[in-house]
C-alpha positions in Angstrom: 41.2 -11.4 42.1 43.3 -10.2 39.2 42.1 -9.3 35.8 43.4 -12.5 34.3 42.3 -14.8 37.0 38.8 -13.4 37.2 38.2 -13.2 33.4 35.4 -15.5 32.1 34.3 -16.4 28.6 31.2 -17.7 27.0 31.1 -20.2 24.1 30.8 -17.4 21.6 33.8 -15.7 23.1 35.9 -18.9 22.8 34.8 -19.2 19.2 35.9 -15.7 18.4 39.2 -16.0 20.2 40.0 -19.3 18.5 38.7 -18.2 15.0 36.2 -21.0 14.7 32.4 -21.3 14.7 30.3 -21.8 17.7 29.5 -25.4 16.5 33.2 -26.2 16.8 33.2 -25.1 20.5 30.1 -27.2 21.1 31.8 -30.2 19.6 34.9 -29.7 21.8 32.7 -29.6 24.9 31.1 -33.0 23.8 34.2 -34.8 22.6 36.9 -33.8 25.1 36.6 -34.9 28.7 39.2 -32.4 29.8 37.4 -29.4 28.4 37.1 -26.8 31.2 34.0 -27.0 33.4 31.8 -23.9 33.7 32.5 -21.5 36.5 29.4 -19.4 36.2 26.5 -18.4 34.0 23.6 -20.8 33.4 23.1 -24.3 31.9 22.0 -22.6 28.7 24.8 -20.0 28.6 27.7 -21.2 30.7 30.8 -19.1 31.5 34.4 -20.5 31.6 37.5 -19.3 33.3 39.7 -17.7 30.6 43.0 -19.0 32.0 41.6 -22.6 31.9 40.4 -22.1 28.3 43.8 -20.7 27.3 45.6 -23.6 28.9 43.2 -26.1 27.2 43.7 -24.5 23.7 47.4 -24.5 24.2 47.5 -28.2 25.2 45.4 -29.2 22.2 47.4 -27.2 19.7 44.6 -24.9 18.8 45.7 -21.4 17.8 44.0 -18.4 19.5 44.5 -14.7 20.0 43.5 -12.9 23.2 44.0 -9.3 22.4 44.2 -6.6 25.1 40.6 -5.5 24.3 39.4 -9.1 24.5 41.1 -9.6 27.9 39.6 -6.3 29.0 36.1 -7.6 28.1 36.6 -11.0 29.7 37.9 -9.3 32.9 34.9 -7.0 33.0 32.5 -10.0 32.8 34.4 -11.8 35.5 34.5 -8.8 37.9 30.8 -7.8 37.6 27.4 -9.4 37.9 25.4 -9.1 34.7 23.2 -6.3 36.2 26.3 -4.2 37.0 28.1 -4.8 33.7 26.6 -1.8 31.8 27.5 0.6 34.6 31.1 -0.6 34.8 31.4 -0.2 31.1 29.9 3.2 31.2 32.3 4.4 33.9 35.2 2.9 32.0 34.1 5.0 29.1 34.7 8.1 31.3 38.2 6.8 31.9 38.8 6.3 28.2 37.7 9.9 27.5 40.1 11.1 30.3 42.9 9.0 28.7 42.2 10.7 25.4 42.1 14.2 26.8 44.9 14.1 29.4 47.1 11.0 29.0 49.9 12.6 31.0 47.8 13.1 34.1 46.8 9.4 34.0 50.4 8.3 33.6 51.4 10.4 36.6 48.7 8.8 38.7 49.2 5.3 37.4 52.8 5.3 38.8 51.4 5.7 42.4 50.6 2.8 44.8 47.2 1.2 44.2 45.5 2.8 47.3 46.5 6.3 46.0 45.2 5.5 42.5 41.9 4.3 43.9 41.5 7.3 46.1 42.1 9.8 43.3 40.7 8.1 40.2 37.1 9.5 40.4 38.3 13.0 41.1 40.6 12.8 38.0 37.7 11.7 35.8 35.4 14.4 37.1 38.0 17.1 36.6 38.9 16.1 33.1 35.4 15.0 31.9 33.0 17.4 33.5 30.3 16.2 31.1 30.1 13.0 33.1 29.2 14.9 36.3 27.2 12.8 38.7 27.2 9.8 36.4 30.5 8.6 38.0 30.3 6.4 41.1 32.6 6.8 44.1 33.3 3.1 44.5 36.5 2.1 42.8 38.0 -1.2 44.1 40.8 -3.5 43.2 38.8 -5.0 40.3 38.2 -1.5 39.0 41.9 -0.6 39.1 42.8 -3.8 37.3 40.3 -3.2 34.6 41.3 0.5 34.2 44.9 -0.6 33.7 43.8 -3.2 31.1 41.8 -0.5 29.4 44.8 1.8 29.2 46.8 -1.1 27.7 44.1 -1.8 25.1 43.9 1.9 24.2 47.6 2.0 23.4 47.0 -0.5 20.6 43.6 1.0 19.4 41.8 4.2 19.9 39.6 4.8 22.9 36.6 4.9 20.7 37.4 1.6 19.1 37.9 0.0 22.5 34.6 1.3 23.8 32.7 0.4 20.6 34.0 -3.2 21.1 32.8 -3.3 24.7 29.4 -1.9 23.9 28.9 -4.4 21.1 29.8 -7.3 23.4 27.5 -5.9 26.1 24.6 -5.5 23.8 25.0 -9.1 22.6 24.7 -10.2 26.3 21.8 -7.8 27.0 20.1 -7.4 23.7 16.6 -7.0 25.3 17.6 -4.6 28.0 18.2 -1.6 25.7 16.0 -0.8 22.7 18.8 0.2 20.2 17.7 1.9 17.1 19.2 0.2 14.0 22.0 2.2 12.4 20.1 2.5 9.0 17.0 3.8 10.8 19.0 6.4 12.8 20.8 7.6 9.6 17.5 7.8 7.8 15.8 9.9 10.6 18.7 12.3 10.7 18.9 12.7 7.0 15.1 13.4 6.6 15.2 16.1 9.3 18.0 17.9 7.5 20.0 18.1 10.8 23.4 18.7 9.1 24.9 22.0 10.2 22.4 22.6 13.0 21.5 21.9 16.6 20.1 18.4 17.2 18.1 17.1 20.1 17.1 13.6 21.1 14.9 13.6 24.2 14.9 9.8 24.6 18.6 9.3 24.0 19.1 5.6 24.8 22.7 4.7 24.3 23.3 7.6 21.9 22.7 6.0 18.5 20.6 8.8 17.0 22.9 11.5 18.2 25.9 9.6 16.8 24.1 9.5 13.5 23.6 13.3 13.8 27.3 13.8 14.5 28.2 11.8 11.4 25.8 13.8 9.3 27.4 17.1 10.4 25.2 18.4 13.2 27.1 21.2 15.0 25.6 20.7 18.5 24.3 17.5 20.1 22.0 17.4 23.0 19.9 14.7 24.6 18.1 13.4 27.7 17.8 9.8 29.0 16.0 8.5 32.0 18.1 5.3 32.4 21.5 6.1 34.1 23.2 3.0 32.6 22.2 4.0 29.1 23.2 7.6 29.8 26.7 6.5 30.8 27.2 4.5 27.6 25.8 7.4 25.5 28.0 10.1 27.0 31.1 8.0 26.5 30.2 7.1 22.9 29.6 10.8 22.1 32.7 12.2 23.8 35.2 9.7 22.5 36.9 11.1 19.4 37.2 14.6 20.7 33.6 15.6 20.2 31.3 17.5 22.6 27.8 16.7 23.6 25.3 17.6 26.3 23.2 14.7 27.7 21.0 15.2 30.8 19.7 12.3 33.0 16.0 12.4 33.8 12.5 11.9 32.6 12.0 14.3 29.6 8.2 14.5 29.9 8.1 15.1 33.7 11.4 17.1 34.2 12.4 18.6 30.8 16.1 19.4 31.0 15.8 21.7 27.9 12.6 23.6 28.8 12.3 26.7 26.6 15.1 25.7 24.2 14.6 25.4 20.5 16.6 23.2 18.1 17.0 23.0 14.4 15.9 19.3 14.4 14.6 16.7 16.8 14.9 12.9 16.5 13.3 10.5 18.9 12.7 6.8 19.5 10.5 7.0 22.6 9.3 4.1 24.8 6.1 2.6 23.5 2.9 1.9 25.5 4.0 3.7 28.7 0.9 4.2 30.8 2.8 5.9 33.7 4.2 8.7 31.6 2.8 11.5 33.8 -0.8 11.9 32.5 -2.2 13.1 35.8 0.6 15.5 36.6 0.8 17.1 33.2 -2.8 17.9 32.4 -2.2 21.6 31.9 1.3 21.4 30.4 1.8 24.1 27.7 3.4 21.5 25.3 -0.1 20.0 24.6 -0.8 22.4 21.7 -2.6 19.8 19.7 -4.6 18.3 22.6 -4.2 16.5 25.9 -2.6 13.1 25.2 -4.9 10.2 26.4 -3.4 8.0 29.2 -2.9 5.1 26.8 -1.3 7.3 24.1 2.1 8.2 25.6 3.6 8.4 22.1 1.4 11.4 21.3 2.9 13.2 24.3 6.3 12.5 22.9 5.3 13.9 19.5 4.2 17.2 21.1 7.2 17.3 23.3 9.4 17.1 20.2 7.5 19.8 18.4 7.8 22.1 21.3 11.6 21.9 21.0 12.0 22.5 17.3 12.2 25.9 15.7 9.4 27.1 13.4 10.0 25.3 10.1 12.3 22.7 11.8 11.6 19.0 11.4 11.0 16.2 13.8 11.5 12.5 13.0 10.0 10.2 15.6 9.3 6.4 15.6 5.7 5.5 16.5 3.9 2.2 16.9 1.9 1.3 13.8 -1.3 1.4 15.8 -0.8 5.1 16.7 -1.9 6.0 13.1 -5.4 4.6 13.6 -6.2 4.2 17.4 -9.6 5.9 18.2 -8.3 7.6 21.3 -5.7 9.6 19.4 -7.9 10.7 16.4 -8.5 14.3 17.8 -4.7 15.0 18.1 -4.0 13.4 14.7 -6.7 15.7 13.2 -5.2 18.8 14.8 -1.7 17.8 13.6 -3.1 17.6 10.1 -5.1 20.8 10.2 -2.1 22.8 11.4 0.2 21.3 8.7 2.5 19.9 11.4 2.3 16.3 10.2 4.0 15.9 6.9 4.5 12.1 6.4 3.7 8.7 7.9 6.1 6.0 6.7 5.7 2.3 7.6 9.1 0.8 8.1 10.3 -2.8 7.6 10.7 -4.8 10.9 13.9 -5.6 12.7 14.7 -7.9 15.6 11.4 -9.2 17.0 9.3 -6.7 15.1 9.3 -8.6 11.8 7.9 -8.4 9.2 6.4 -4.9 9.8 8.2 -2.5 12.1 7.1 0.8 13.6 6.0 3.9 11.6 8.3 6.9 11.1 6.4 10.2 11.5 7.9 13.3 10.0 6.6 16.6 11.4 7.4 20.2 10.8 6.7 22.9 13.3 4.2 25.3 11.7 5.8 28.6 10.4 2.8 30.1 8.6 3.3 28.0 5.4 0.2 26.3 4.2 0.3 22.5 3.6 -2.6 20.8 1.9 -1.2 17.3 1.5 0.5 14.6 3.6 2.7 11.7 2.4 1.7 8.2 3.3 4.3 5.6 2.4 4.4 1.8 2.9 8.1 0.9 2.9 7.8 -2.4 4.7 9.2 -4.1 1.6 11.1 -1.2 -0.1 13.1 0.8 2.4 15.5 2.0 -0.3 12.8 4.1 -1.8 12.0 6.2 1.4 14.4 9.1 0.8 13.4 9.4 -2.9 9.8 9.4 -2.0 10.2 12.1 0.6 12.3 14.3 -1.7 9.7 13.9 -4.5 6.9 14.8 -2.1 8.8 17.9 -0.8 9.4 19.1 -4.3 5.8 18.7 -5.5 3.3 17.5 -2.8 0.5 17.3 -5.4 2.3 15.1 -7.8 1.5 11.4 -8.1 4.1 9.4 -6.1 6.0 6.6 -7.8 6.4 3.3 -5.9 4.7 2.5 -2.6 3.7 6.0 -1.6 0.7 8.3 -2.0 0.2 12.0 -1.5 -3.2 12.5 0.2 -5.2 15.7 0.6 -5.4 16.6 4.3 -9.1 17.3 3.9 -9.7 13.7 2.7 -8.2 12.4 5.9 -10.3 14.5 8.3 -13.2 12.0 8.7 -14.5 10.4 11.9 -11.5 7.9 12.0 -8.5 10.1 10.9 -6.8 6.9 9.9 -3.3 7.5 8.7 -2.3 3.9 8.0 -0.3 4.0 4.7 -1.3 0.5 3.6 -5.1 1.3 3.9 -4.8 4.4 1.7 -2.6 2.7 -0.9 -5.1 -0.1 -1.2 -7.8 2.4 -2.1 -5.6 4.2 -4.7 -5.1 3.2 -8.3 -1.5 2.4 -7.6 -2.7 -0.3 -5.1 -0.6 -3.4 -4.1 -2.5 -5.3 -6.8 -1.2 -3.1 -9.5 2.3 -2.9 -8.0 2.6 -6.6 -7.2 1.1 -8.4 -10.2 4.0 -8.2 -12.6 6.8 -8.9 -10.0 4.8 -11.8 -8.7 4.3 -13.3 -12.2 8.1 -12.9 -12.8 8.9 -14.7 -9.5 6.4 -17.5 -10.2 7.8 -18.0 -13.7 11.4 -18.2 -12.3 10.3 -20.5 -9.4 8.5 -22.9 -11.8 11.6 -23.2 -14.0 13.8 -23.7 -11.0 11.5 -26.6 -9.8 12.0 -28.4 -13.0 15.8 -27.9 -12.9 16.1 -29.2 -9.3 13.8 -32.2 -9.5 15.6 -34.8 -7.4 16.6 -38.2 -8.9 17.5 -41.4 -7.2 19.2 -44.6 -8.5 17.2 -47.9 -8.7 19.6 -50.8 -7.8 19.6 -53.9 -10.1 19.1 -56.5 -7.3 18.0 -54.7 -4.1 18.6 -56.6 -0.9 17.0 -55.7 2.4 19.8 -54.0 4.4 20.2 -54.6 8.2 18.4 -52.2 10.4 18.5 -50.8 13.9 16.3 -48.5 16.1 16.7 -45.2 17.9 16.3 -47.1 21.1 19.2 -49.4 20.3 21.4 -46.5 19.2 20.5 -44.7 22.5 21.6 -47.7 24.5 24.9 -47.7 22.6 25.4 -44.0 23.4 25.2 -42.8 19.8 22.1 -40.7 20.4 20.2 -39.2 23.3 16.5 -38.3 23.3 15.4 -35.4 25.5 12.3 -33.1 25.9 11.9 -29.6 27.3 9.6 -29.0 30.3 5.9 -29.1 29.2 5.0 -25.9 31.1 7.9 -23.9 29.7 6.7 -20.3 28.9 7.6 -19.1 25.3 6.3 -15.6 25.4 8.9 -13.9 27.7 12.6 -13.9 28.3 15.9 -12.9 26.6 16.7 -16.1 24.7 15.1 -17.3 21.4 12.9 -20.4 21.7 12.1 -22.9 18.9 8.4 -23.7 19.1 6.5 -26.7 17.7 4.8 -24.3 15.2 8.2 -23.1 14.1 9.3 -26.6 13.2 5.9 -27.4 11.6 5.8 -24.4 9.3 9.6 -24.1 8.7 10.2 -20.7 10.2 13.0 -19.3 12.5 12.5 -19.4 16.3 9.6 -17.2 17.2 9.4 -17.7 21.0 11.2 -16.0 23.8 12.2 -17.7 27.1 14.8 -17.9 29.9 17.2 -20.5 30.9 15.9 -22.4 33.9 15.5 -25.9 35.5 15.2 -28.5 32.7 15.7 -26.0 29.8 17.8 -27.2 26.9 20.0 -25.1 24.7 20.1 -26.5 21.2 23.4 -27.0 19.3 24.2 -27.1 15.6 23.5 -30.6 14.3 20.7 -31.3 16.8 17.7 -33.1 15.4 14.4 -31.7 16.6 11.1 -33.3 15.8 7.4 -33.2 16.5 6.2 -36.3 18.4 4.4 -38.9 16.3 0.9 -37.9 15.7 -1.1 -35.5 13.5 1.8 -33.5 12.0 5.1 -34.6 10.5 8.0 -32.2 10.8 11.7 -32.7 11.5 14.5 -30.1 11.6 18.3 -30.2 11.8 19.6 -27.2 13.7 22.2 -25.1 11.8 23.1 -22.7 14.7 23.7 -22.7 18.5 22.0 -20.7 21.2 18.3 -21.5 20.8 16.2 -23.0 23.6 14.1 -26.2 22.9 10.4 -25.4 23.2 7.7 -27.6 24.7 6.1 -30.4 22.8 9.3 -31.0 20.8 11.7 -34.0 21.0 15.5 -33.5 20.7 17.7 -36.2 19.4 21.3 -35.3 19.9 23.6 -37.5 17.9 27.3 -38.4 18.1 28.5 -36.9 14.8 31.3 -39.4 14.6 28.8 -42.3 14.5 25.6 -40.8 13.1 24.8 -38.2 10.5 22.0 -35.8 11.6 20.3 -35.6 8.2 20.3 -39.4 8.0 18.6 -39.6 11.3 16.1 -36.8 10.5 15.1 -38.6 7.3 14.2 -41.8 9.0 12.4 -39.9 11.8 10.2 -38.3 9.1 9.5 -41.8 7.7 8.4 -42.9 11.2 6.2 -39.8 11.6 4.5 -40.5 8.3 3.9 -44.2 9.3 2.2 -43.2 12.5 -0.1 -40.7 10.6 -1.2 -43.3 8.1 -1.5 -46.4 10.3 -4.6 -46.8 12.5 -4.2 -46.9 16.2 -0.5 -46.2 16.2 -0.4 -42.5 16.8 1.3 -43.0 20.2 4.3 -45.0 18.9 7.5 -44.1 20.7 10.3 -42.7 18.6 12.6 -45.1 20.3 11.1 -47.8 18.1 11.7 -45.9 14.9 13.8 -48.0 12.5 16.9 -46.9 10.6 19.3 -48.6 8.2 22.5 -49.9 9.8 25.1 -48.2 7.6 28.7 -46.8 8.1 29.0 -43.1 8.6 30.1 -42.3 5.0 27.0 -44.1 3.6 24.8 -42.3 6.1 26.0 -39.0 4.9 25.1 -39.9 1.3 21.6 -40.8 2.4 21.5 -37.7 4.5 22.2 -35.5 1.4 19.5 -37.3 -0.5 17.0 -36.8 2.4 18.0 -33.1 2.5 17.6 -32.8 -1.3 14.1 -34.1 -1.1 13.1 -31.9 1.8 14.5 -28.8 0.1 12.6 -29.7 -3.0 9.4 -30.1 -1.0 9.9 -26.7 0.6 10.4 -25.2 -2.9 7.2 -26.8 -4.1 5.3 -25.3 -1.1 6.7 -21.9 -1.7 5.9 -22.0 -5.4 2.4 -23.1 -4.6 2.0 -20.2 -2.2 3.3 -17.9 -4.9 0.9 -19.3 -7.4 -2.0 -18.8 -5.0 -1.0 -15.2 -4.5 -0.6 -14.7 -8.3 -4.1 -16.0 -9.0 -5.7 -13.9 -6.2 -3.9 -10.8 -7.6 -5.2 -11.6 -11.0 -8.8 -12.0 -9.9 -8.7 -8.9 -7.7 -7.1 -6.8 -10.5 -9.6 -7.9 -13.2 -12.6 -7.4 -10.9 -11.4 -3.9 -9.8 -10.5 -2.7 -13.2 -6.8 -2.3 -12.4 -5.9 -5.2 -14.7 -7.2 -6.1 -18.2 -7.0 -9.3 -20.3 -3.9 -9.3 -22.4 -5.9 -9.3 -25.6 -8.5 -6.7 -24.6 -8.7 -3.5 -26.6 -6.7 -0.7 -25.1 -4.8 -3.1 -22.8 
């Protein structure tokens, strides 16, 4: 198998190579009988042979550009099972570092016969990149050699770092749930708030190196880390070494086998695994790191906090991500109290959510290893809606801990937190403070409501009344299905929506108008939705229809899919009449079980359908705006009542207001 013959591409890859959207690729698959057949993957995420795709694009006159780095990625996917992909990319990173450090040694070896190259490749990498050590495997094969040569070709056009960044980005798209990657803005924030520039930085749960890379960009002089997952460690080492930089990253369990025992750093950053019950509780009962108390079995995050503090110099800072519940769980109150009493805990900051952690994300705890300096206050900051104010709030607190904080933060006396709960949840303490969410939110909510009300008036839909209306001819969904213009499908009723690596559109998502909230896996009977698909709740109690605007989402149970031929039917036109059918079943007695196949539509040409579809969409958008404005009005009224009752707001005409 050569690199070109074995290369495979997914629909998203085809779209990128051809410079089109994913919807265009989905349309090609439907419209062209000669479109290549899948050679792997799954029904929800098929893979196609790259040579066949190239031939098809050429025959149909569709321009495309397969760059060397693209061909490298497709060859990697074709040569490795998904579970091996990360390891192959990590090992390839070691080669790219070798190519960067000793290009002449590779050129000399590359001219040898393939068996000689395969026999000496690993030794070359270990000699040139000693930091990789035992991370390299001893199993090069023909596929490996082909991919290595493709990597060398790609690196001639771009830097090794750019090639590897591209491969990592594609890999994380495929395996977004396999590695918990810290968002770049969070990594930069953590490094900035520890003051890591110009010092030694440690990340004891290194992942794929995102926090250490942020430290390198900020000017840390020495980077060290530890990671238990070998695949992630390979990726991290390659990312850190490419570009001529140095780093030390050990492989292993930081809590059980600390690779940096006894070493102190200027700053520590950490995004540890959450809710790990097998973190070593029974083996580490007398560990000297537990200065603030033995972490309970269910509080592994408090073990990580103390591990980080044990590795920072007196006066040095730690930034660690923590689950929001860690600020208030009963089992951890003793350790939280000890962290407060010693002055080690300096701030708890609630972050906005990302990925599947919306709307609220984890908390960021900022700690400082005690150095004899007294601290009487701690900063509690709720930044779930105002992340841009975090750094200003922290700087303000550092300059004057007793000053009243502006924005969504409050400086609290440590003595006031040492009650039976030791609850450090920022939102709770902000609600009890004069600068509560009521005070902060009333004026902005009023401004938003005023703007929304004016927008409603400006966007009130209008429709034309014909002079002499005549009943137009009609058809039904069933008749259109028989003619091949639409197909009606349904996902398996027992399909799980709480686990898997693909987003799932649930019935509630369609009903309340929110993005996909479920998670599932492709399996027998599963249906991957495409842009332009019409998804509806079955006739009954609720009426809701949605037209999909993107690909790659699985259809959830209790939903009907109507997939239309876009050359014959407009999706918004169909959705409008389905909504009418839903409303009819809800208002007519004894008809809640009517089949959608009997739903009636006007028989119109496609251009007229599109005009109707725009009108239906305009009405739906207006209804959604009305609902959002009504919710905003409810919130405004509640804020007004709460503010007046609590003394935080006064009537506009009251004396002293």
